[in-house]
C-alpha positions in Angstrom: 34.1 -33.9 3.3 35.1 -30.4 5.2 34.1 -30.3 8.7 32.9 -26.7 9.9 34.4 -25.3 12.9 32.8 -25.4 16.2 33.0 -21.9 16.8 31.2 -21.3 13.1 28.1 -23.8 14.4 28.4 -21.5 17.8 27.7 -18.4 16.1 25.3 -19.9 13.8 23.1 -21.3 16.7 23.7 -17.4 18.3 22.3 -16.0 15.3 19.4 -18.2 15.1 18.9 -17.8 18.8 19.3 -21.7 19.5 20.7 -23.2 22.4 22.4 -26.0 21.6 24.4 -29.0 23.6 27.6 -29.7 23.1 26.4 -33.1 21.2 24.1 -30.7 19.0 26.9 -28.8 18.1 29.3 -31.7 17.3 26.8 -33.6 14.7 25.7 -30.0 13.4 29.6 -29.5 12.5 29.3 -32.4 10.2 26.0 -32.1 9.0 26.7 -28.5 7.7 29.9 -29.6 6.0 27.9 -31.7 4.4 25.3 -29.2 2.9 28.6 -26.9 2.6 29.9 -29.9 0.1 26.4 -30.1 -1.4 26.5 -26.7 -2.2 29.9 -26.5 -3.8 28.9 -29.7 -6.1 25.7 -27.4 -7.2 28.2 -24.1 -8.0 29.9 -26.7 -10.2 27.7 -27.0 -12.5 27.8 -25.1 -15.9 25.0 -22.7 -16.2 25.7 -20.5 -18.7 23.1 -21.4 -21.1 20.0 -21.6 -18.7 17.8 -18.6 -18.7 16.9 -16.9 -14.8 13.3 -17.6 -14.0 11.3 -16.7 -11.1 8.8 -19.5 -11.2 9.0 -22.5 -12.1 5.5 -23.0 -13.8 4.6 -20.0 -16.5 3.0 -17.4 -14.6 1.2 -13.9 -16.0 -0.8 -11.5 -14.3 -4.5 -11.4 -14.8 -5.7 -7.4 -15.2 -9.1 -6.3 -15.5 -10.6 -2.9 -15.8 -12.1 -1.6 -12.0 -15.7 -1.6 -12.1 -17.8 0.2 -9.6 -20.9 -1.6 -7.9 -23.1 -1.0 -5.1 -21.9 -0.3 -1.6 -22.8 0.1 1.5 -23.3 3.8 3.0 -21.1 4.6 6.1 -23.8 5.0 8.4 -24.7 1.1 7.2 -21.0 0.2 7.6 -20.9 1.2 11.4 -24.4 -0.2 12.2 -23.4 -3.4 13.3 -19.9 -2.4 15.2 -20.1 -2.5 19.2 -18.6 1.6 19.1 -18.7 3.9 16.5 -17.9 7.7 16.2 -19.3 9.6 13.4 -18.6 7.1 10.2 -15.7 5.3 12.0 -15.0 2.3 14.2 -14.2 3.2 17.6 -11.4 0.7 19.4 -9.9 0.4 22.2 -6.3 2.3 22.6 -3.1 0.3 21.9 -0.3 2.9 21.6 0.4 4.7 25.0 1.0 8.3 24.6 
């Protein structure tokens, strides 16, 4: 089983923003090697006759026509707002100038 180099584990941990101890790095060298070994086994499987799929169960989109229905007037929409200006909600500024 190929172990992953210490440098690779340190690089991956840096990318993931993980602070690992020396013991954790040693353990992950072995574990990452096993993961890559398993990935190699999966690569060896012949999938030429298997069609590609995006979902494991069949899925179809359900479309319907848009229907216009009753709605509130702009005045009714902002009636319960803590603050409003004309037909708009007034909210605190979140971006500095």
